[in-house]
C-alpha positions in Angstrom: 172.3 -41.6 292.4 176.0 -42.1 291.6 178.6 -39.9 293.2 182.0 -39.6 291.4 184.8 -37.9 293.5 187.5 -35.9 291.8 189.9 -34.3 294.2 187.8 -32.2 296.7 184.8 -31.8 294.4 182.0 -34.3 293.8 179.8 -34.8 290.7 176.3 -36.1 291.0 174.7 -38.1 288.2 171.0 -38.3 288.0 169.9 -41.9 287.4 166.2 -41.5 288.3 163.7 -39.2 289.7 160.3 -39.2 291.4 157.8 -36.5 292.4 157.8 -35.9 296.2 154.0 -36.0 296.2 154.1 -39.5 294.9 156.9 -40.6 297.3 155.0 -39.1 300.3 151.6 -40.4 299.2 148.8 -39.5 301.6 151.3 -37.6 303.8 151.8 -35.0 301.1 150.2 -31.6 301.4 148.6 -30.4 298.1 151.5 -28.0 297.5 155.2 -28.4 298.2 157.9 -25.8 297.8 161.2 -27.8 298.2 164.1 -25.5 298.6 167.0 -27.8 299.5 168.2 -31.4 299.8 170.9 -32.9 302.0 172.0 -36.6 301.6 172.8 -38.2 305.0 173.1 -41.9 306.1 171.3 -43.3 303.0 168.4 -40.8 303.1 167.6 -37.5 301.4 166.5 -34.8 303.8 164.3 -32.3 302.0 163.7 -28.7 303.3 160.6 -26.8 302.3 159.8 -23.1 302.1 156.1 -23.6 302.9 156.2 -26.2 305.7 157.6 -26.3 309.2 158.5 -30.0 308.4 161.3 -31.9 306.7 160.8 -34.9 304.5 163.1 -37.9 305.0 163.3 -40.1 301.9 165.1 -43.4 302.1 167.4 -44.0 299.1 167.5 -45.5 296.6 164.0 -44.8 295.5 162.0 -47.9 294.7 158.9 -47.7 292.5 155.7 -48.6 294.3 157.1 -48.3 297.8 156.4 -45.6 300.4 159.9 -44.9 301.9 159.3 -41.3 303.1 158.1 -39.6 306.2 157.5 -36.0 307.3 159.3 -34.9 310.4 158.0 -31.9 312.5 160.5 -29.3 313.6 160.6 -28.1 317.2 159.2 -24.7 317.9 156.1 -22.7 316.7 157.1 -22.8 313.0 157.3 -19.0 312.7 159.9 -17.8 310.2 160.8 -21.3 308.9 161.0 -19.9 305.3 
């Protein structure tokens, strides 16, 4: 992912993509409803509508490597959507 800065706004350029189920491998539930992504410290943090977990994906994505983990959130998970 390349980020070009222009004044106060940033523009993202898509240079590649992967399915989260492939990146997470055996950790992946059968159905994922990703609702948001935040880039922080070289990782993409993915928020889901249907899980009380976050996915942390190390960037850049490298084919054939498993560079993602699921992180549980504190609390009972009620109302996480």
